[in-house]
Backbone as XML, in Angstrom:
<?xml version="1.0"?>
<chain id="A" units="angstrom">
  <residue number="1" name="MET">
    <atom name="N" x="-3.057" y="-7.207" z="-11.866"/>
    <atom name="CA" x="-1.926" y="-6.346" z="-11.212"/>
    <atom name="C" x="-1.384" y="-5.503" z="-12.182"/>
  </residue>
  <residue number="2" name="ALA">
    <atom name="N" x="-1.309" y="-6.085" z="-13.449"/>
    <atom name="CA" x="-0.849" y="-5.038" z="-14.301"/>
    <atom name="C" x="-1.273" y="-4.155" z="-14.562"/>
  </residue>
  <residue number="3" name="PHE">
    <atom name="N" x="-2.796" y="-2.902" z="-14.044"/>
    <atom name="CA" x="-3.060" y="-2.335" z="-14.435"/>
    <atom name="C" x="-2.566" y="-1.362" z="-13.389"/>
  </residue>
  <residue number="4" name="MET">
    <atom name="N" x="-3.081" y="-1.789" z="-12.533"/>
    <atom name="CA" x="-2.378" y="-1.632" z="-11.243"/>
    <atom name="C" x="-0.746" y="-1.382" z="-10.867"/>
  </residue>
  <residue number="5" name="GLY">
    <atom name="N" x="0.484" y="-1.769" z="-11.543"/>
    <atom name="CA" x="1.724" y="-1.533" z="-11.950"/>
    <atom name="C" x="1.439" y="0.233" z="-13.077"/>
  </residue>
  <residue number="6" name="SER">
    <atom name="N" x="0.610" y="-0.124" z="-14.107"/>
    <atom name="CA" x="0.672" y="0.922" z="-15.164"/>
    <atom name="C" x="0.141" y="2.028" z="-14.678"/>
  </residue>
  <residue number="7" name="TRP">
    <atom name="N" x="-0.932" y="2.145" z="-13.471"/>
    <atom name="CA" x="-1.535" y="3.095" z="-12.882"/>
    <atom name="C" x="-0.566" y="3.504" z="-12.072"/>
  </residue>
  <residue number="8" name="MET">
    <atom name="N" x="0.231" y="2.637" z="-11.543"/>
    <atom name="CA" x="1.443" y="3.135" z="-10.413"/>
    <atom name="C" x="2.447" y="4.259" z="-10.959"/>
  </residue>
  <residue number="9" name="SER">
    <atom name="N" x="2.557" y="3.710" z="-12.107"/>
    <atom name="CA" x="3.722" y="4.444" z="-12.805"/>
    <atom name="C" x="3.510" y="6.138" z="-13.140"/>
  </residue>
  <residue number="10" name="SER">
    <atom name="N" x="2.285" y="5.486" z="-13.880"/>
    <atom name="CA" x="2.028" y="6.931" z="-14.709"/>
    <atom name="C" x="1.412" y="7.971" z="-13.585"/>
  </residue>
  <residue number="11" name="HIS">
    <atom name="N" x="0.674" y="7.638" z="-13.112"/>
    <atom name="CA" x="0.429" y="8.959" z="-11.290"/>
    <atom name="C" x="2.075" y="9.365" z="-11.243"/>
  </residue>
  <residue number="12" name="LEU">
    <atom name="N" x="2.922" y="8.654" z="-10.823"/>
    <atom name="CA" x="4.313" y="8.733" z="-10.073"/>
    <atom name="C" x="4.652" y="9.695" z="-11.273"/>
  </residue>
  <residue number="13" name="GLN">
    <atom name="N" x="4.783" y="9.448" z="-12.532"/>
    <atom name="CA" x="5.822" y="10.451" z="-13.540"/>
    <atom name="C" x="4.888" y="11.943" z="-13.355"/>
  </residue>
  <residue number="14" name="ASP">
    <atom name="N" x="3.601" y="11.920" z="-13.443"/>
    <atom name="CA" x="2.551" y="13.022" z="-13.311"/>
    <atom name="C" x="3.141" y="13.983" z="-11.639"/>
  </residue>
  <residue number="15" name="SER">
    <atom name="N" x="3.328" y="13.157" z="-10.698"/>
    <atom name="CA" x="3.385" y="13.917" z="-9.263"/>
    <atom name="C" x="5.363" y="14.420" z="-9.204"/>
  </residue>
  <residue number="16" name="ARG">
    <atom name="N" x="5.801" y="13.730" z="-10.525"/>
    <atom name="CA" x="7.355" y="14.134" z="-10.592"/>
    <atom name="C" x="7.149" y="15.447" z="-11.236"/>
  </residue>
  <residue number="17" name="THR">
    <atom name="N" x="6.403" y="14.816" z="-12.683"/>
    <atom name="CA" x="7.208" y="16.253" z="-13.760"/>
    <atom name="C" x="5.873" y="17.723" z="-13.542"/>
  </residue>
  <residue number="18" name="ILE">
    <atom name="N" x="4.677" y="17.343" z="-13.048"/>
    <atom name="CA" x="3.688" y="17.884" z="-13.421"/>
    <atom name="C" x="3.237" y="18.526" z="-11.697"/>
  </residue>
  <residue number="19" name="LEU">
    <atom name="N" x="3.113" y="17.885" z="-10.920"/>
    <atom name="CA" x="2.936" y="18.042" z="-9.665"/>
    <atom name="C" x="4.312" y="18.794" z="-8.873"/>
  </residue>
  <residue number="20" name="LYS">
    <atom name="N" x="5.175" y="17.671" z="-9.297"/>
    <atom name="CA" x="6.636" y="17.949" z="-8.303"/>
    <atom name="C" x="6.289" y="17.919" z="-6.747"/>
  </residue>
  <residue number="21" name="LYS">
    <atom name="N" x="5.217" y="16.922" z="-6.459"/>
    <atom name="CA" x="4.716" y="16.228" z="-4.781"/>
    <atom name="C" x="5.068" y="14.757" z="-5.266"/>
  </residue>
  <residue number="22" name="PRO">
    <atom name="N" x="5.770" y="14.552" z="-3.799"/>
    <atom name="CA" x="5.439" y="12.954" z="-3.507"/>
    <atom name="C" x="3.918" y="12.194" z="-4.048"/>
  </residue>
  <residue number="23" name="LEU">
    <atom name="N" x="4.089" y="11.228" z="-4.011"/>
    <atom name="CA" x="3.061" y="10.228" z="-4.224"/>
    <atom name="C" x="2.273" y="9.341" z="-3.085"/>
  </residue>
  <residue number="24" name="VAL">
    <atom name="N" x="0.746" y="9.429" z="-2.834"/>
    <atom name="CA" x="0.733" y="8.388" z="-1.933"/>
    <atom name="C" x="-0.332" y="7.776" z="-1.952"/>
  </residue>
  <residue number="25" name="LEU">
    <atom name="N" x="-0.551" y="6.500" z="-2.634"/>
    <atom name="CA" x="-1.557" y="5.395" z="-2.941"/>
    <atom name="C" x="-2.323" y="5.008" z="-2.286"/>
  </residue>
  <residue number="26" name="THR">
    <atom name="N" x="-3.893" y="5.794" z="-2.431"/>
    <atom name="CA" x="-4.896" y="5.179" z="-1.592"/>
    <atom name="C" x="-5.930" y="4.915" z="-1.623"/>
  </residue>
  <residue number="27" name="GLU">
    <atom name="N" x="-6.587" y="3.890" z="-0.755"/>
    <atom name="CA" x="-7.538" y="3.693" z="-0.333"/>
    <atom name="C" x="-7.440" y="2.617" z="-2.026"/>
  </residue>
  <residue number="28" name="PHE">
    <atom name="N" x="-6.342" y="1.591" z="-1.846"/>
    <atom name="CA" x="-5.858" y="0.351" z="-2.456"/>
    <atom name="C" x="-6.749" y="-1.198" z="-1.878"/>
  </residue>
  <residue number="29" name="GLY">
    <atom name="N" x="-7.298" y="-2.087" z="-1.882"/>
    <atom name="CA" x="-7.436" y="-2.970" z="-1.369"/>
    <atom name="C" x="-8.377" y="-4.273" z="-2.045"/>
  </residue>
  <residue number="30" name="LYS">
    <atom name="N" x="-8.403" y="-5.038" z="-1.730"/>
    <atom name="CA" x="-9.699" y="-6.430" z="-2.411"/>
    <atom name="C" x="-10.764" y="-6.522" z="-1.674"/>
  </residue>
  <residue number="31" name="SER">
    <atom name="N" x="-11.610" y="-6.828" z="-2.215"/>
    <atom name="CA" x="-13.174" y="-7.353" z="-1.646"/>
    <atom name="C" x="-13.630" y="-8.160" z="-1.516"/>
  </residue>
  <residue number="32" name="LYS">
    <atom name="N" x="-14.102" y="-8.798" z="-0.177"/>
    <atom name="CA" x="-14.205" y="-10.161" z="-0.238"/>
    <atom name="C" x="-15.726" y="-10.666" z="-0.912"/>
  </residue>
  <residue number="33" name="LYS">
    <atom name="N" x="-16.115" y="-9.732" z="-1.791"/>
    <atom name="CA" x="-17.532" y="-9.339" z="-2.337"/>
    <atom name="C" x="-17.222" y="-9.832" z="-3.278"/>
  </residue>
  <residue number="34" name="ASP">
    <atom name="N" x="-15.512" y="-10.246" z="-4.420"/>
    <atom name="CA" x="-15.878" y="-10.273" z="-5.209"/>
    <atom name="C" x="-15.820" y="-12.020" z="-6.230"/>
  </residue>
  <residue number="35" name="PRO">
    <atom name="N" x="-15.376" y="-11.813" z="-6.530"/>
    <atom name="CA" x="-15.704" y="-13.857" z="-7.196"/>
    <atom name="C" x="-13.940" y="-13.906" z="-6.469"/>
  </residue>
  <residue number="36" name="GLY">
    <atom name="N" x="-14.059" y="-15.170" z="-6.367"/>
    <atom name="CA" x="-12.909" y="-15.736" z="-6.141"/>
    <atom name="C" x="-11.984" y="-15.435" z="-4.894"/>
  </residue>
  <residue number="37" name="TYR">
    <atom name="N" x="-12.471" y="-14.740" z="-4.340"/>
    <atom name="CA" x="-11.870" y="-13.343" z="-3.275"/>
    <atom name="C" x="-10.901" y="-14.218" z="-2.146"/>
  </residue>
  <residue number="38" name="SER">
    <atom name="N" x="-9.241" y="-14.667" z="-1.965"/>
    <atom name="CA" x="-9.318" y="-15.295" z="-0.677"/>
    <atom name="C" x="-8.152" y="-14.186" z="0.408"/>
  </residue>
  <residue number="39" name="ILE">
    <atom name="N" x="-8.275" y="-15.073" z="1.614"/>
    <atom name="CA" x="-7.488" y="-13.281" z="2.129"/>
    <atom name="C" x="-5.999" y="-14.035" z="1.923"/>
  </residue>
  <residue number="40" name="GLU">
    <atom name="N" x="-5.797" y="-15.049" z="1.310"/>
    <atom name="CA" x="-4.066" y="-15.657" z="0.492"/>
    <atom name="C" x="-4.262" y="-14.575" z="-1.004"/>
  </residue>
  <residue number="41" name="GLY">
    <atom name="N" x="-5.238" y="-14.449" z="-1.582"/>
    <atom name="CA" x="-5.045" y="-13.615" z="-2.951"/>
    <atom name="C" x="-4.691" y="-11.681" z="-2.498"/>
  </residue>
  <residue number="42" name="ARG">
    <atom name="N" x="-5.748" y="-11.951" z="-1.472"/>
    <atom name="CA" x="-5.576" y="-10.007" z="-1.021"/>
    <atom name="C" x="-3.784" y="-9.924" z="-0.206"/>
  </residue>
  <residue number="43" name="ASP">
    <atom name="N" x="-3.762" y="-10.740" z="-0.303"/>
    <atom name="CA" x="-2.248" y="-10.479" z="0.643"/>
    <atom name="C" x="-1.226" y="-10.749" z="0.116"/>
  </residue>
  <residue number="44" name="SER">
    <atom name="N" x="-1.213" y="-11.847" z="-0.923"/>
    <atom name="CA" x="-0.594" y="-11.758" z="-2.032"/>
    <atom name="C" x="-0.798" y="-9.809" z="-3.154"/>
  </residue>
  <residue number="45" name="PHE">
    <atom name="N" x="-2.286" y="-9.615" z="-3.085"/>
    <atom name="CA" x="-2.190" y="-9.078" z="-3.424"/>
    <atom name="C" x="-1.105" y="-7.271" z="-3.274"/>
  </residue>
  <residue number="46" name="MET">
    <atom name="N" x="-1.772" y="-7.125" z="-2.121"/>
    <atom name="CA" x="-0.941" y="-5.953" z="-0.867"/>
    <atom name="C" x="0.215" y="-6.245" z="-1.173"/>
  </residue>
  <residue number="47" name="ASN">
    <atom name="N" x="0.906" y="-7.743" z="-1.016"/>
    <atom name="CA" x="2.271" y="-7.624" z="-1.079"/>
    <atom name="C" x="3.062" y="-7.367" z="-2.443"/>
  </residue>
  <residue number="48" name="ASN">
    <atom name="N" x="2.135" y="-6.992" z="-3.231"/>
    <atom name="CA" x="3.226" y="-6.492" z="-4.519"/>
    <atom name="C" x="2.711" y="-5.589" z="-5.353"/>
  </residue>
  <residue number="49" name="VAL">
    <atom name="N" x="1.380" y="-4.746" z="-4.165"/>
    <atom name="CA" x="1.669" y="-3.239" z="-4.360"/>
    <atom name="C" x="2.495" y="-2.235" z="-3.397"/>
  </residue>
  <residue number="50" name="TYR">
    <atom name="N" x="2.613" y="-3.179" z="-2.549"/>
    <atom name="CA" x="3.645" y="-2.488" z="-1.542"/>
    <atom name="C" x="5.267" y="-2.921" z="-1.757"/>
  </residue>
  <residue number="51" name="SER">
    <atom name="N" x="5.612" y="-3.836" z="-2.292"/>
    <atom name="CA" x="6.764" y="-4.295" z="-3.583"/>
    <atom name="C" x="7.072" y="-2.613" z="-4.373"/>
  </residue>
  <residue number="52" name="SER">
    <atom name="N" x="6.139" y="-2.576" z="-4.740"/>
    <atom name="CA" x="6.243" y="-1.591" z="-6.321"/>
    <atom name="C" x="5.957" y="-0.259" z="-5.343"/>
  </residue>
  <residue number="53" name="ILE">
    <atom name="N" x="4.985" y="-0.010" z="-4.653"/>
    <atom name="CA" x="5.519" y="1.556" z="-3.710"/>
    <atom name="C" x="6.982" y="1.437" z="-3.470"/>
  </residue>
  <residue number="54" name="TYR">
    <atom name="N" x="7.264" y="0.411" z="-2.701"/>
    <atom name="CA" x="9.080" y="0.030" z="-1.980"/>
    <atom name="C" x="10.136" y="0.479" z="-3.356"/>
  </residue>
  <residue number="55" name="ASN">
    <atom name="N" x="9.518" y="-0.083" z="-3.699"/>
    <atom name="CA" x="10.277" y="-0.353" z="-4.913"/>
    <atom name="C" x="10.816" y="1.045" z="-5.993"/>
  </residue>
  <residue number="56" name="LEU">
    <atom name="N" x="9.548" y="1.783" z="-6.375"/>
    <atom name="CA" x="9.203" y="3.256" z="-6.454"/>
    <atom name="C" x="10.346" y="4.196" z="-5.586"/>
  </residue>
  <residue number="57" name="ALA">
    <atom name="N" x="9.643" y="4.086" z="-4.507"/>
    <atom name="CA" x="10.232" y="5.059" z="-3.958"/>
    <atom name="C" x="11.896" y="5.205" z="-3.346"/>
  </residue>
  <residue number="58" name="GLN">
    <atom name="N" x="12.203" y="3.576" z="-3.535"/>
    <atom name="CA" x="13.922" y="3.525" z="-3.466"/>
    <atom name="C" x="14.455" y="3.844" z="-5.021"/>
  </residue>
  <residue number="59" name="ASN">
    <atom name="N" x="13.939" y="3.654" z="-6.064"/>
    <atom name="CA" x="14.111" y="3.933" z="-7.356"/>
    <atom name="C" x="14.145" y="5.688" z="-7.517"/>
  </residue>
  <residue number="60" name="GLY">
    <atom name="N" x="13.073" y="5.714" z="-7.429"/>
    <atom name="CA" x="12.773" y="7.778" z="-7.624"/>
    <atom name="C" x="12.525" y="8.312" z="-6.459"/>
  </residue>
  <residue number="61" name="GLY">
    <atom name="N" x="12.109" y="8.023" z="-5.400"/>
    <atom name="CA" x="12.386" y="8.892" z="-3.708"/>
    <atom name="C" x="11.469" y="10.113" z="-3.767"/>
  </residue>
  <residue number="62" name="THR">
    <atom name="N" x="10.042" y="10.047" z="-4.907"/>
    <atom name="CA" x="8.813" y="10.670" z="-4.520"/>
    <atom name="C" x="7.762" y="9.620" z="-4.652"/>
  </residue>
  <residue number="63" name="PHE">
    <atom name="N" x="7.677" y="8.905" z="-4.082"/>
    <atom name="CA" x="6.838" y="7.221" z="-3.787"/>
    <atom name="C" x="6.427" y="7.562" z="-2.794"/>
  </residue>
  <residue number="64" name="GLY">
    <atom name="N" x="5.529" y="8.535" z="-2.062"/>
    <atom name="CA" x="5.583" y="8.543" z="0.021"/>
    <atom name="C" x="5.022" y="7.643" z="0.513"/>
  </residue>
  <residue number="65" name="GLY">
    <atom name="N" x="4.055" y="6.514" z="-0.149"/>
    <atom name="CA" x="3.638" y="5.542" z="0.845"/>
    <atom name="C" x="1.920" y="5.125" z="0.073"/>
  </residue>
  <residue number="66" name="GLY">
    <atom name="N" x="1.532" y="3.914" z="0.791"/>
    <atom name="CA" x="0.026" y="4.119" z="0.679"/>
    <atom name="C" x="-0.290" y="2.983" z="1.501"/>
  </residue>
  <residue number="67" name="LEU">
    <atom name="N" x="-1.831" y="3.534" z="1.398"/>
    <atom name="CA" x="-3.096" y="3.198" z="2.508"/>
    <atom name="C" x="-3.831" y="2.394" z="2.292"/>
  </residue>
  <residue number="68" name="VAL">
    <atom name="N" x="-3.679" y="1.099" z="2.934"/>
    <atom name="CA" x="-5.381" y="0.232" z="2.693"/>
    <atom name="C" x="-6.140" y="0.535" z="2.571"/>
  </residue>
  <residue number="69" name="TRP">
    <atom name="N" x="-7.150" y="-0.029" z="2.195"/>
    <atom name="CA" x="-8.761" y="0.362" z="2.319"/>
    <atom name="C" x="-9.274" y="-0.563" z="2.952"/>
  </residue>
  <residue number="70" name="GLN">
    <atom name="N" x="-9.736" y="-1.083" z="4.073"/>
    <atom name="CA" x="-9.680" y="-0.216" z="5.453"/>
    <atom name="C" x="-9.330" y="-0.759" z="6.398"/>
  </residue>
  <residue number="71" name="LEU">
    <atom name="N" x="-9.594" y="-0.631" z="7.418"/>
    <atom name="CA" x="-8.867" y="-0.289" z="8.927"/>
    <atom name="C" x="-9.942" y="-0.746" z="9.622"/>
  </residue>
  <residue number="72" name="LEU">
    <atom name="N" x="-10.498" y="-1.113" z="9.923"/>
    <atom name="CA" x="-11.475" y="-1.402" z="10.849"/>
    <atom name="C" x="-10.808" y="-1.891" z="12.534"/>
  </residue>
  <residue number="73" name="ASP">
    <atom name="N" x="-11.606" y="-1.655" z="13.229"/>
    <atom name="CA" x="-11.573" y="-2.121" z="15.032"/>
    <atom name="C" x="-12.712" y="-3.537" z="15.403"/>
  </residue>
  <residue number="74" name="GLU">
    <atom name="N" x="-12.342" y="-4.109" z="16.373"/>
    <atom name="CA" x="-13.219" y="-4.762" z="15.990"/>
    <atom name="C" x="-14.385" y="-4.254" z="16.849"/>
  </residue>
  <residue number="75" name="GLY">
    <atom name="N" x="-16.189" y="-4.785" z="16.523"/>
    <atom name="CA" x="-17.269" y="-4.121" z="16.925"/>
    <atom name="C" x="-17.480" y="-3.072" z="16.037"/>
  </residue>
  <residue number="76" name="MET">
    <atom name="N" x="-16.556" y="-2.751" z="14.376"/>
    <atom name="CA" x="-16.761" y="-1.190" z="13.789"/>
    <atom name="C" x="-18.167" y="-2.692" z="12.117"/>
  </residue>
  <residue number="77" name="ASP">
    <atom name="N" x="-18.570" y="-3.359" z="12.924"/>
    <atom name="CA" x="-19.031" y="-3.573" z="11.277"/>
    <atom name="C" x="-20.489" y="-3.029" z="10.523"/>
  </residue>
  <residue number="78" name="GLU">
    <atom name="N" x="-20.522" y="-2.042" z="11.394"/>
    <atom name="CA" x="-21.576" y="-1.524" z="11.066"/>
    <atom name="C" x="-20.822" y="-1.149" z="9.647"/>
  </residue>
  <residue number="79" name="CYS">
    <atom name="N" x="-19.676" y="-1.001" z="9.654"/>
    <atom name="CA" x="-18.825" y="0.114" z="8.322"/>
    <atom name="C" x="-18.983" y="-0.734" z="7.657"/>
  </residue>
  <residue number="80" name="ASP">
    <atom name="N" x="-18.356" y="-2.681" z="7.036"/>
    <atom name="CA" x="-18.145" y="-3.580" z="7.056"/>
    <atom name="C" x="-18.563" y="-3.614" z="5.341"/>
  </residue>
  <residue number="81" name="ASP">
    <atom name="N" x="-17.383" y="-3.198" z="4.612"/>
    <atom name="CA" x="-17.999" y="-2.940" z="3.213"/>
    <atom name="C" x="-17.576" y="-3.380" z="2.517"/>
  </residue>
  <residue number="82" name="GLY">
    <atom name="N" x="-17.118" y="-4.702" z="2.532"/>
    <atom name="CA" x="-16.167" y="-5.813" z="1.754"/>
    <atom name="C" x="-14.932" y="-5.855" z="1.684"/>
  </residue>
  <residue number="83" name="TYR">
    <atom name="N" x="-13.778" y="-4.968" z="1.984"/>
    <atom name="CA" x="-13.149" y="-4.625" z="2.066"/>
    <atom name="C" x="-11.909" y="-4.091" z="3.047"/>
  </residue>
  <residue number="84" name="GLU">
    <atom name="N" x="-13.151" y="-4.297" z="4.430"/>
    <atom name="CA" x="-11.964" y="-3.867" z="5.493"/>
    <atom name="C" x="-11.294" y="-5.395" z="6.539"/>
  </residue>
  <residue number="85" name="ILE">
    <atom name="N" x="-10.706" y="-4.879" z="6.562"/>
    <atom name="CA" x="-8.949" y="-5.103" z="7.070"/>
    <atom name="C" x="-9.303" y="-5.134" z="9.243"/>
  </residue>
  <residue number="86" name="VAL">
    <atom name="N" x="-9.387" y="-6.003" z="9.822"/>
    <atom name="CA" x="-9.631" y="-5.907" z="11.118"/>
    <atom name="C" x="-8.236" y="-6.861" z="11.065"/>
  </residue>
  <residue number="87" name="LEU">
    <atom name="N" x="-6.880" y="-5.938" z="11.730"/>
    <atom name="CA" x="-6.057" y="-6.532" z="12.476"/>
    <atom name="C" x="-5.660" y="-7.699" z="12.854"/>
  </residue>
  <residue number="88" name="SER">
    <atom name="N" x="-6.481" y="-7.567" z="13.720"/>
    <atom name="CA" x="-6.159" y="-8.434" z="15.171"/>
    <atom name="C" x="-7.020" y="-10.002" z="14.263"/>
  </residue>
  <residue number="89" name="GLN">
    <atom name="N" x="-7.841" y="-9.967" z="13.498"/>
    <atom name="CA" x="-8.525" y="-10.827" z="12.987"/>
    <atom name="C" x="-7.952" y="-11.590" z="11.686"/>
  </residue>
  <residue number="90" name="HIS">
    <atom name="N" x="-6.655" y="-11.069" z="11.390"/>
    <atom name="CA" x="-6.076" y="-11.150" z="9.875"/>
    <atom name="C" x="-4.644" y="-10.916" z="10.007"/>
  </residue>
  <residue number="91" name="ILE">
    <atom name="N" x="-3.598" y="-11.489" z="10.848"/>
    <atom name="CA" x="-2.978" y="-11.514" z="11.335"/>
    <atom name="C" x="-1.646" y="-11.700" z="10.019"/>
  </residue>
  <residue number="92" name="SER">
    <atom name="N" x="-1.784" y="-12.574" z="9.101"/>
    <atom name="CA" x="-0.813" y="-12.635" z="7.918"/>
    <atom name="C" x="-1.168" y="-10.650" z="7.194"/>
  </residue>
  <residue number="93" name="THR">
    <atom name="N" x="-2.211" y="-10.724" z="7.180"/>
    <atom name="CA" x="-2.231" y="-8.941" z="6.511"/>
    <atom name="C" x="-1.816" y="-7.813" z="8.005"/>
  </residue>
  <residue number="94" name="ALA">
    <atom name="N" x="-2.022" y="-8.209" z="8.404"/>
    <atom name="CA" x="-0.902" y="-7.001" z="9.748"/>
    <atom name="C" x="0.156" y="-6.995" z="9.200"/>
  </residue>
  <residue number="95" name="SER">
    <atom name="N" x="0.409" y="-8.358" z="9.869"/>
    <atom name="CA" x="1.838" y="-8.585" z="9.773"/>
    <atom name="C" x="2.682" y="-7.921" z="7.908"/>
  </residue>
  <residue number="96" name="ILE">
    <atom name="N" x="1.907" y="-7.976" z="7.046"/>
    <atom name="CA" x="2.432" y="-7.401" z="5.503"/>
    <atom name="C" x="2.048" y="-5.833" z="5.790"/>
  </residue>
  <residue number="97" name="ILE">
    <atom name="N" x="1.449" y="-5.356" z="6.278"/>
    <atom name="CA" x="1.542" y="-3.868" z="6.488"/>
    <atom name="C" x="2.408" y="-3.419" z="7.689"/>
  </residue>
  <residue number="98" name="SER">
    <atom name="N" x="2.887" y="-4.497" z="8.272"/>
    <atom name="CA" x="3.866" y="-3.926" z="9.465"/>
    <atom name="C" x="5.194" y="-3.949" z="8.900"/>
  </residue>
  <residue number="99" name="HIS">
    <atom name="N" x="4.900" y="-5.002" z="8.548"/>
    <atom name="CA" x="6.372" y="-4.874" z="7.638"/>
    <atom name="C" x="6.652" y="-3.800" z="6.489"/>
  </residue>
  <residue number="100" name="GLN">
    <atom name="N" x="5.758" y="-3.947" z="5.867"/>
    <atom name="CA" x="5.735" y="-2.530" z="4.753"/>
    <atom name="C" x="6.147" y="-0.969" z="5.507"/>
  </residue>
  <residue number="101" name="CYS">
    <atom name="N" x="5.420" y="-0.752" z="6.932"/>
    <atom name="CA" x="5.556" y="0.353" z="7.232"/>
    <atom name="C" x="7.073" y="-0.033" z="7.874"/>
  </residue>
  <residue number="102" name="ALA">
    <atom name="N" x="7.356" y="-0.814" z="8.252"/>
    <atom name="CA" x="8.778" y="-0.460" z="8.069"/>
    <atom name="C" x="10.064" y="-0.921" z="7.656"/>
  </residue>
  <residue number="103" name="ARG">
    <atom name="N" x="9.527" y="-1.133" z="6.604"/>
    <atom name="CA" x="10.501" y="-0.913" z="5.015"/>
    <atom name="C" x="10.414" y="0.834" z="4.622"/>
  </residue>
  <residue number="104" name="MET">
    <atom name="N" x="9.554" y="1.127" z="4.884"/>
    <atom name="CA" x="9.741" y="2.052" z="4.342"/>
    <atom name="C" x="10.088" y="3.146" z="4.899"/>
  </residue>
  <residue number="105" name="VAL">
    <atom name="N" x="9.896" y="3.279" z="6.650"/>
    <atom name="CA" x="10.607" y="3.958" z="7.660"/>
    <atom name="C" x="11.920" y="4.107" z="7.556"/>
  </residue>
  <residue number="106" name="ALA">
    <atom name="N" x="12.558" y="2.876" z="7.145"/>
    <atom name="CA" x="14.207" y="2.413" z="6.825"/>
    <atom name="C" x="14.166" y="3.554" z="5.793"/>
  </residue>
  <residue number="107" name="LEU">
    <atom name="N" x="13.650" y="3.050" z="5.123"/>
    <atom name="CA" x="14.172" y="3.899" z="3.602"/>
    <atom name="C" x="14.397" y="5.204" z="3.421"/>
  </residue>
  <residue number="108" name="ALA">
    <atom name="N" x="13.471" y="5.232" z="4.206"/>
    <atom name="CA" x="13.391" y="7.884" z="4.814"/>
    <atom name="C" x="14.390" y="7.578" z="5.238"/>
  </residue>
  <residue number="109" name="HIS">
    <atom name="N" x="15.123" y="6.987" z="6.533"/>
    <atom name="CA" x="16.390" y="7.499" z="6.927"/>
    <atom name="C" x="17.230" y="6.858" z="6.315"/>
  </residue>
  <residue number="110" name="SER">
    <atom name="N" x="17.331" y="6.074" z="5.599"/>
    <atom name="CA" x="18.630" y="5.605" z="4.615"/>
    <atom name="C" x="18.759" y="7.156" z="3.868"/>
  </residue>
  <residue number="111" name="LEU">
    <atom name="N" x="17.512" y="7.142" z="3.104"/>
    <atom name="CA" x="17.960" y="8.679" z="2.091"/>
    <atom name="C" x="18.114" y="9.484" z="2.375"/>
  </residue>
  <residue number="112" name="GLN">
    <atom name="N" x="17.601" y="9.476" z="3.815"/>
    <atom name="CA" x="17.927" y="11.575" z="4.876"/>
    <atom name="C" x="19.595" y="11.020" z="5.425"/>
  </residue>
  <residue number="113" name="GLY">
    <atom name="N" x="19.709" y="10.288" z="5.092"/>
    <atom name="CA" x="21.183" y="9.811" z="5.540"/>
    <atom name="C" x="22.754" y="9.817" z="4.360"/>
  </residue>
  <residue number="114" name="THR">
    <atom name="N" x="21.832" y="10.235" z="3.167"/>
    <atom name="CA" x="22.474" y="10.892" z="1.874"/>
    <atom name="C" x="21.942" y="11.146" z="1.610"/>
  </residue>
  <residue number="115" name="ARG">
    <atom name="N" x="20.994" y="12.178" z="1.559"/>
    <atom name="CA" x="21.028" y="13.785" z="1.550"/>
    <atom name="C" x="21.823" y="14.842" z="2.586"/>
  </residue>
  <residue number="116" name="GLY">
    <atom name="N" x="21.276" y="14.874" z="3.894"/>
    <atom name="CA" x="22.319" y="15.452" z="5.370"/>
    <atom name="C" x="23.349" y="15.290" z="5.342"/>
  </residue>
</chain>
């Protein structure tokens, strides 16, 4: 998480000062092939990343969101690379993603209200 936090902060700074564009964190996740993997560990990691995205977006306004790697539907086993999340099979993870979506939508609406 320390590396992820540092990476996010430095890229956010670049998006603000150099690119002058919103930042979207893409293709993040935890592989079930890694030693010590657990769904609880993955969920904790995702919660931390999503909380950081939300806090940075709330305080800086240029963080556009995050896309987890990778969401699959049932029966897509040929695409299984260790990072897959099948929402119907991983309810706790689906809940985390849903909660983040709702928070980011609410934040977008609140920021639009303060600007216009």
